[in-house]
C-alpha positions as CSV (number, residue, x, y, z in Angstrom):
1,M,6.4,-30.9,16.7
2,D,9.9,-31.4,18.1
3,L,11.8,-29.3,15.5
4,T,12.4,-25.6,16.2
5,L,13.1,-23.2,13.4
6,S,14.9,-19.9,12.8
7,V,14.5,-17.5,9.9
8,I,17.5,-15.4,9.0
9,G,16.4,-12.1,7.4
10,C,13.1,-10.6,8.1
11,G,12.1,-8.9,4.9
12,Y,9.2,-9.9,2.7
13,L,10.2,-13.5,2.2
14,G,11.5,-14.1,5.8
15,V,8.5,-12.7,7.7
16,T,6.1,-14.6,5.4
17,H,8.0,-17.8,6.0
18,A,8.3,-17.3,9.7
19,A,4.7,-16.5,10.3
20,C,3.5,-19.4,8.1
21,M,5.8,-21.9,9.7
22,S,4.7,-20.7,13.1
23,S,1.1,-21.2,12.1
24,L,1.9,-24.9,11.4
25,G,2.8,-25.2,15.1
26,F,6.5,-24.7,15.1
27,T,8.4,-22.5,17.5
28,V,10.1,-19.9,15.2
29,I,12.8,-17.3,15.9
30,G,13.3,-14.5,13.3
31,V,16.6,-12.8,13.2
32,D,17.4,-9.5,11.5
33,T,20.1,-6.9,11.9
34,D,17.6,-4.0,11.7
35,P,16.5,-3.2,15.4
36,D,13.6,-1.0,14.2
37,K,12.3,-3.7,12.0
38,V,12.6,-6.3,14.8
39,A,10.9,-4.0,17.3
40,M,7.9,-3.5,14.9
41,L,7.6,-7.2,14.2
42,T,7.8,-8.0,17.9
43,R,4.7,-5.8,18.4
44,G,3.1,-7.9,15.7
45,E,3.1,-5.1,13.1
46,L,4.1,-5.6,9.5
47,P,6.5,-3.2,7.9
48,F,5.0,-3.7,4.4
49,Y,1.7,-4.6,2.9
50,E,0.8,-8.2,2.1
51,P,-2.9,-9.3,2.2
52,G,-3.6,-11.7,5.1
53,L,0.0,-11.6,6.5
54,D,-0.6,-8.8,9.0
55,S,-3.3,-10.8,10.9
56,L,-1.3,-14.0,10.7
57,L,1.8,-12.3,12.1
58,A,-0.1,-10.7,15.0
59,Q,-1.8,-14.0,15.8
60,E,1.4,-15.9,15.9
61,V,3.3,-13.3,18.0
62,K,0.5,-13.2,20.4
63,A,0.4,-17.0,20.7
64,G,4.1,-17.0,21.7
65,R,5.3,-19.3,18.9
66,L,6.9,-16.5,16.9
67,S,9.6,-14.1,18.2
68,F,12.1,-11.8,16.7
69,T,15.6,-10.7,17.7
70,T,18.8,-9.0,16.5
71,D,20.8,-11.5,18.5
72,F,22.2,-14.4,16.4
73,S,23.1,-16.4,19.5
74,A,19.3,-16.9,20.0
75,I,19.4,-19.6,17.4
76,A,21.9,-21.8,19.3
77,N,19.3,-24.4,20.2
78,T,17.4,-24.3,16.9
79,D,17.3,-27.3,14.6
80,V,16.5,-25.8,11.1
81,H,17.6,-22.4,9.9
82,F,16.0,-20.8,6.8
83,V,18.2,-18.1,5.1
84,C,15.8,-15.6,3.6
85,V,18.0,-12.5,2.9
86,G,17.9,-10.5,-0.3
87,T,20.1,-10.9,-3.4
88,P,19.9,-7.6,-5.2
89,Q,21.5,-6.8,-8.5
90,S,25.1,-5.7,-8.1
91,K,25.6,-2.0,-8.5
92,D,28.4,-2.5,-11.0
93,G,26.9,-5.2,-13.2
94,L,24.1,-7.7,-13.9
95,A,25.3,-10.3,-11.4
96,A,23.5,-10.9,-8.1
97,D,25.1,-9.4,-5.0
98,L,25.6,-12.3,-2.6
99,T,26.8,-10.1,0.3
100,Y,23.9,-10.7,2.5
101,V,23.6,-14.4,1.9
102,K,27.3,-15.0,2.7
103,A,27.0,-12.7,5.7
104,A,24.0,-14.5,7.0
105,V,25.5,-18.0,6.8
106,A,28.8,-16.6,8.4
107,A,26.8,-15.0,11.2
108,I,24.9,-18.1,12.2
109,A,27.8,-20.6,11.8
110,P,29.3,-20.1,15.3
111,Y,25.9,-21.0,16.8
112,L,24.9,-24.0,14.9
113,K,24.4,-27.0,17.1
114,E,25.2,-30.6,16.2
115,G,23.0,-31.8,13.4
116,A,21.6,-28.4,12.5
117,L,20.4,-27.9,8.9
118,V,20.8,-24.6,7.1
119,V,18.3,-24.2,4.3
120,G,18.7,-21.5,1.7
121,K,15.5,-19.9,0.3
122,S,17.1,-16.9,-1.3
123,T,17.4,-16.8,-5.1
124,V,21.0,-17.2,-5.9
125,P,23.2,-18.0,-8.9
126,V,23.8,-21.7,-9.5
127,G,26.9,-22.9,-7.6
128,T,26.3,-20.7,-4.6
129,A,24.7,-23.5,-2.4
130,Q,27.7,-25.8,-2.9
131,S,30.1,-23.0,-2.2
132,L,28.2,-22.2,1.0
133,R,28.1,-25.8,2.0
134,S,31.9,-26.2,1.5
135,E,32.4,-23.1,3.6
136,L,30.2,-24.6,6.4
137,T,32.4,-27.7,6.5
138,L,35.2,-25.5,7.7
139,T,33.3,-23.1,10.0
140,A,30.6,-25.4,11.2
141,P,31.3,-29.1,10.3
142,Q,28.5,-30.3,12.7
143,A,25.9,-28.7,10.4
144,D,24.6,-29.4,6.9
145,L,23.2,-27.2,4.1
146,A,20.2,-27.7,1.7
147,W,18.4,-25.3,-0.8
148,N,14.7,-24.8,-0.9
149,P,13.7,-22.1,-3.4
150,E,10.6,-20.0,-2.8
151,F,8.0,-19.3,-5.4
152,L,5.9,-16.6,-3.8
153,R,3.6,-14.3,-5.7
154,E,3.2,-10.9,-4.0
155,G,-0.4,-10.5,-3.0
156,F,-0.7,-14.3,-2.5
157,A,2.4,-15.0,-0.3
158,V,0.6,-16.7,2.6
159,E,-1.4,-19.0,0.2
160,D,1.7,-19.8,-1.8
161,T,3.6,-20.7,1.4
162,L,0.9,-22.9,3.0
163,K,-0.5,-24.2,-0.2
164,P,2.3,-24.2,-2.7
165,N,2.0,-25.9,-6.1
166,R,5.3,-27.7,-5.5
167,L,8.0,-28.0,-3.0
168,V,11.5,-28.3,-4.4
169,V,14.5,-29.3,-2.1
170,G,18.1,-29.5,-3.1
171,V,19.9,-31.9,-0.8
172,V,23.1,-34.1,-0.9
173,N,21.9,-36.7,1.6
174,D,18.8,-38.5,2.8
175,R,18.9,-36.9,6.3
176,A,18.5,-33.4,5.0
177,E,15.5,-34.5,3.0
178,E,13.9,-36.3,6.0
179,I,14.3,-33.1,8.1
180,L,12.6,-31.0,5.4
181,K,9.8,-33.5,5.0
182,E,9.2,-33.2,8.7
183,V,9.1,-29.4,8.5
184,Y,6.6,-29.6,5.5
185,E,4.6,-32.6,6.6
186,P,1.3,-30.7,6.9
187,I,1.8,-29.2,3.5
188,I,2.9,-32.5,1.9
189,A,-0.3,-34.0,3.4
190,L,-2.3,-31.7,1.2
191,G,-1.0,-33.5,-1.8
192,T,1.7,-31.0,-2.7
193,P,4.2,-32.4,-5.2
194,W,7.6,-33.1,-3.6
195,I,10.7,-32.7,-5.8
196,R,14.1,-33.8,-4.6
197,A,16.9,-32.3,-6.6
198,D,20.7,-31.8,-6.2
199,L,21.9,-28.3,-5.1
200,P,22.5,-26.9,-8.6
201,T,19.1,-28.0,-10.0
202,A,17.3,-26.6,-7.0
203,E,19.0,-23.2,-7.6
204,L,18.2,-23.3,-11.3
205,V,14.5,-24.2,-10.8
206,K,13.7,-20.7,-9.5
207,V,15.6,-18.7,-12.1
208,A,14.4,-21.0,-14.9
209,A,10.8,-20.4,-13.8
210,N,11.2,-16.6,-13.6
211,S,13.0,-16.6,-17.0
212,F,10.1,-18.5,-18.5
213,L,7.5,-16.1,-17.0
214,A,9.5,-13.1,-18.2
215,T,9.7,-14.6,-21.7
216,K,5.9,-15.2,-21.8
217,I,5.2,-11.6,-20.7
218,S,7.7,-10.1,-23.2
219,F,6.4,-12.3,-26.0
220,I,2.9,-10.9,-25.7
221,N,4.2,-7.4,-25.4
222,A,6.1,-8.0,-28.7
223,M,2.9,-9.2,-30.2
224,A,1.3,-6.0,-29.0
225,E,3.9,-4.0,-30.9
226,V,3.1,-6.0,-34.1
227,C,-0.7,-5.7,-33.5
228,E,-0.5,-1.9,-33.2
229,A,1.6,-1.8,-36.4
230,A,-0.8,-4.1,-38.3
231,G,-4.1,-2.8,-36.8
232,G,-4.8,-6.0,-34.9
233,D,-6.0,-6.6,-31.3
234,V,-3.6,-8.2,-29.0
235,T,-6.3,-9.0,-26.4
236,V,-8.1,-11.2,-29.0
237,L,-4.9,-12.7,-30.2
238,A,-3.9,-13.6,-26.6
239,K,-7.3,-15.1,-26.0
240,A,-7.0,-17.2,-29.1
241,I,-3.6,-18.6,-28.5
242,G,-4.3,-19.1,-24.8
243,Y,-6.8,-21.8,-25.5
244,D,-4.0,-23.9,-26.8
245,P,-3.1,-26.1,-23.8
246,R,0.5,-26.1,-24.9
247,I,0.5,-22.3,-24.3
248,G,-2.1,-21.5,-21.8
249,S,-3.6,-18.1,-21.0
250,R,-1.7,-17.1,-17.9
251,F,0.8,-14.2,-18.3
252,L,-0.5,-13.3,-21.8
253,Q,-1.8,-9.8,-20.8
254,A,-0.1,-7.2,-22.9
255,G,0.9,-4.1,-21.1
256,I,3.8,-2.1,-19.7
257,G,5.9,-5.1,-18.8
258,F,7.1,-6.8,-15.6
259,G,8.9,-5.3,-12.7
260,G,9.4,-5.9,-9.0
261,G,12.2,-7.2,-7.0
262,C,12.5,-10.6,-8.7
263,L,12.0,-11.0,-12.4
264,P,14.1,-8.2,-13.7
265,K,17.2,-8.8,-11.5
266,D,16.8,-12.6,-11.6
267,I,17.0,-12.9,-15.4
268,R,19.9,-10.4,-15.5
269,A,21.8,-12.5,-12.8
270,F,21.0,-15.7,-14.7
271,M,22.6,-14.2,-17.8
272,A,25.7,-13.1,-15.8
273,R,26.1,-16.5,-14.3
274,A,25.7,-18.2,-17.6
275,E,28.5,-16.1,-19.0
276,E,30.7,-17.1,-16.1
277,L,29.9,-20.7,-16.9
278,G,30.7,-20.4,-20.6
279,A,27.0,-21.0,-21.5
280,M,25.9,-17.5,-22.5
281,Q,24.7,-18.5,-25.9
282,A,22.0,-20.6,-24.3
283,L,20.6,-17.5,-22.6
284,E,21.2,-15.0,-25.2
285,F,17.5,-14.7,-25.9
286,L,17.0,-13.2,-22.3
287,R,18.8,-10.0,-23.5
288,E,16.0,-9.4,-26.0
289,I,13.3,-10.3,-23.3
290,D,14.8,-7.7,-21.1
291,A,15.0,-5.2,-23.9
292,I,11.3,-5.8,-24.9
293,N,10.3,-5.3,-21.3
294,L,12.1,-1.9,-21.1
295,R,10.8,-0.9,-24.5
296,A,7.2,-1.4,-23.4
297,R,7.7,1.5,-21.0
298,Q,9.0,3.8,-23.7
299,R,6.1,2.9,-25.9
300,V,3.7,4.3,-23.3
301,I,5.6,7.6,-23.3
302,D,5.5,7.7,-27.1
303,V,1.7,7.1,-27.1
304,V,1.3,9.9,-24.5
305,R,3.1,12.3,-26.8
306,S,1.0,11.1,-29.8
307,K,-2.1,12.0,-27.9
308,L,-0.9,15.3,-26.5
309,S,2.2,16.8,-27.9
310,E,6.0,16.3,-28.3
311,D,6.3,19.1,-25.8
312,L,4.6,18.0,-22.6
313,T,5.4,21.0,-20.4
314,Q,1.9,22.4,-20.5
315,Y,0.1,19.2,-19.6
316,K,-1.0,17.5,-16.4
317,I,-0.9,13.7,-16.5
318,A,-2.7,11.6,-13.8
319,I,-1.0,8.3,-13.1
320,L,-3.2,5.5,-11.7
321,G,-0.8,3.1,-10.0
322,A,2.7,3.2,-8.5
323,T,3.4,-0.5,-7.5
324,F,4.7,-3.0,-9.9
325,K,1.5,-5.0,-9.4
326,P,-1.8,-4.8,-7.4
327,D,-2.3,-6.1,-3.9
328,S,1.3,-5.0,-2.9
329,D,3.1,-2.0,-1.8
330,D,6.3,-3.0,-3.7
331,V,7.6,-0.3,-6.0
332,R,11.0,-1.9,-6.8
333,D,11.8,-1.6,-10.5
334,S,8.1,-0.5,-11.0
335,P,7.3,0.2,-14.6
336,A,4.5,2.6,-13.5
337,L,7.0,4.7,-11.4
338,D,9.6,4.6,-14.1
339,I,7.1,5.9,-16.7
340,S,6.0,8.6,-14.2
341,A,9.5,9.8,-13.6
342,Q,10.3,9.9,-17.3
343,L,7.2,11.9,-18.1
344,Q,8.0,14.4,-15.3
345,A,11.6,14.7,-16.6
346,A,10.0,15.5,-20.1
347,G,8.3,18.5,-18.4
348,A,4.8,17.1,-17.7
349,S,3.0,17.9,-14.5
350,V,2.6,14.3,-13.0
351,V,0.4,13.3,-10.1
352,V,0.5,9.7,-8.9
353,H,-2.1,7.7,-7.0
354,D,-1.9,4.2,-5.6
355,P,-4.0,2.5,-2.9
356,K,-1.0,1.1,-1.0
357,G,2.2,2.3,-2.6
358,I,2.4,6.0,-2.1
359,E,4.8,6.1,0.8
360,P,7.2,3.5,-0.6
361,A,7.0,5.4,-3.9
362,R,7.7,8.8,-2.2
363,K,10.9,7.3,-0.7
364,R,12.2,6.3,-4.1
365,F,10.9,9.2,-6.1
366,P,10.5,12.1,-3.7
367,N,10.2,14.7,-6.4
368,L,7.0,13.2,-7.9
369,Q,3.6,14.6,-6.8
370,Y,1.3,12.2,-5.1
371,S,-2.4,12.1,-4.2
372,S,-4.1,9.8,-1.7
373,N,-7.5,10.3,-3.3
374,V,-8.0,9.0,-6.9
375,L,-10.5,11.7,-7.8
376,E,-8.2,14.5,-6.6
377,C,-5.4,12.9,-8.6
378,V,-7.4,13.1,-11.9
379,K,-8.8,16.6,-11.4
380,D,-7.9,18.9,-14.3
381,A,-5.8,16.2,-16.0
382,D,-5.1,16.4,-19.7
383,L,-4.6,12.6,-19.8
384,I,-4.9,9.6,-17.5
385,L,-2.5,6.7,-17.5
386,H,-3.7,3.5,-16.0
387,L,-0.5,1.6,-15.1
388,T,-1.3,-0.8,-12.2
389,E,-4.4,-3.0,-12.3
390,W,-5.8,-2.3,-8.9
391,R,-9.5,-3.3,-8.7
392,E,-10.3,0.3,-7.5
393,Y,-9.3,1.6,-11.0
394,R,-11.4,-1.0,-12.8
395,E,-14.4,0.1,-10.8
396,L,-14.0,3.8,-11.6
397,N,-17.1,5.4,-13.1
398,P,-16.0,7.0,-16.4
399,S,-18.8,9.5,-16.4
400,V,-17.9,10.8,-12.9
401,V,-14.2,10.9,-13.8
402,G,-15.1,12.8,-17.0
403,T,-16.5,15.7,-15.0
404,L,-13.2,16.2,-13.2
405,V,-10.6,16.1,-16.0
406,K,-9.7,18.8,-18.5
407,S,-9.6,16.3,-21.5
408,K,-11.2,12.8,-21.7
409,I,-8.1,10.9,-22.8
410,I,-7.1,7.7,-21.1
411,I,-4.4,5.1,-21.9
412,D,-4.8,1.7,-20.4
413,G,-1.3,0.3,-19.9
414,R,-2.6,-3.0,-18.5
415,N,-5.4,-3.9,-20.9
416,V,-8.0,-4.5,-18.1
417,L,-10.3,-1.6,-18.3
418,D,-13.7,-1.8,-20.1
419,R,-13.0,0.0,-23.4
420,D,-16.6,0.2,-24.5
421,L,-17.7,1.6,-21.0
422,W,-15.1,4.4,-21.3
423,R,-15.8,5.1,-24.9
424,N,-19.5,5.3,-24.4
425,A,-18.8,7.9,-21.7
426,G,-17.1,10.1,-24.3
427,W,-13.5,9.1,-23.7
428,R,-10.7,8.8,-26.2
429,F,-9.5,5.4,-25.1
430,H,-6.2,3.7,-26.1
431,A,-4.8,0.4,-24.9
432,L,-1.4,-1.0,-25.8
433,G,-1.6,-3.5,-28.7
434,R,-5.1,-2.5,-29.7
435,S,-6.2,-0.1,-32.5
436,D,-8.0,3.1,-31.6
């Protein structure tokens, strides 16, 4: 392949994209401002956990197709530049902070060669791409800009990059589309749907998709509240409505709600941008989606108090899970950690276990207690909270665990444990949206 690629920003998205594009045969340069991260990646080591990505990274670095640097001038002879930096929520509001995106485009502008294509992959408010493209016409008129949103699921990032369920490209001319078709030729050949859009639509696709997923999750959690009040079973309800092809069964698992670095901040930024555009009424429902999601966390704490006492100061609570989802070490806006911190603030003695997320969790919540051994974590516990659906927790033997705890009380915040198995072992078992 004649094209050479650069990836600007070597975080979760950037490293995944760089390694996957390299595995397709491209020469790829990753650029990041963090010298420690660059040094680690240059050794073929991953600074976070993602199944399958560690071996792929090491393979591509060893093959010589993939390299990393802090020097932006290294991209001077590169054809296509993927911008993969973060867009966190602003510290003073709901809007997205575009500091890193703007800085990335400004940093590469002096080195863009004739005909270079800058491709945004970061999740940004609608209108950002056109603004950046207009800026490039002043700072690098020899280059063009397109937008190609990512749809990665943590835990499946390599698969979602190499075998995505669609490729969306926002372009303003045929040449940009032709370049991107050349980049993605091996993936298109697999039959992957190709969707050409304008810049605003490409930006909206990602936030619209995340808003829909968030809506579905909060809907079933709202149904869980009603089921608990009415004595129903939300798992049976979800199964029944999931057979309707218009609804589908995905994302209908009631629990403690969504978290992570995408859904919460993306729907908030979407609301903020809609308000700027004078279209806030169209997204007013997202405020309730966000509220339902946060309320799910408080409901868990209320259930804990109902099982133990309003005063939690004399109780030890074992928390199973720190990450916002399994097969990841991501603890950003993790419901599990938020609940853990609130319980500790209420006076409980809290010990947290997670197969991969203890160190990231410790950095965010250093005052919590952590245990690297799940059986040590539950020892002498008055109550166990299951908050992240790791396979390791589903495979726990309730009888063995029962010999270690002070009281056989467990709350399944994810509705995935075998209720009958735990109850037959003598446990008081509660799951959100299901009567005891």
